[in-house]
Each structure stands twice: as C-alpha cells, then as structure tokens.
C-alpha positions, -999 to +999 in steps of 0.1 A: +000+001-002+028+022+007+043+018-028+012+024-045+005+056-027+041+066-034+038+058-070+005+081-070+021+109-052+048+107-078+029+110-109-001+135-090+038+159-084+050+153-116+015+161-138+012+192-114+049+203-123+037+211-161+023+239-170+025+261-200+056+285-186+077+251-186+084+253-224+093+292-226+118+286-196+095+303-171+087+335-192+052+327-200+039+324-240+051+344-260+089+349-247+117+331-238+150+333-225+184+350-238+214+334-233+219+361-205+187+348-188+162+378-197+128+371-210+126+386-245+095+382-268+092+358-295+095+370-333+069+367-357+062+334-372+086+311-392+077+309-427+100+278-445+104+286-483+110+253-502+146+255-516+165+237-545+165+198-546+193+182-530+202+149-554+224+128-530+253+106-545+249+067-544+270+050-521+300+033-534+307+000-518+350-009-526+353-051-520+378-052-491+411-076-499+407-111-486+442-121-477+449-158-461+447-169-425+481-156-411+486-130-438+476-090-434+470-065-458+498-040-459+519-020-485+496-030-512+499-069-511+491-099-485+519-100-465+525-127-433+520-113-398 
C-alpha cells in the first residue's frame, strides 16, 4: 500500500509541475529566455520557403582485400603477420 501511495504521489507531482510556462523557460507564452537569462518576446511566425532539390550521390562500396589466414593487407599486398 505504501508503494502504491508513493507511486500515486509521484505521478500527481509530475502532472502538477507541468504548465504552459515550462517550455518558455518560465517567461510565459510568447516569450523566451536569451543567453543572459532575460525574458525576451518571440518574433513573428517562422515561414520556411522550399529551396532547391538536393540529389544525393549513390553509395559506392569497395570490396575489401581478402588475405589468407596468417596474412594481413599491408603496403599494397598480402604480407605475413
């Protein structure tokens, strides 16, 4: 019963601690904190204009060098370890 009460108290305190000012750093809606900790008003809405189309190059996988057991690829060929 004690564990159930403690869990309920934890959930209640978490829900009670969330408010609209949490996201703004305690300044309230429409404001934010600057690097010096002062509350500053937000600017207008952000408008994102679509830009140029980005084309990615295909990935090229180079096959690895296979040396027999006891050899390692060094200086352009398989050499004994």
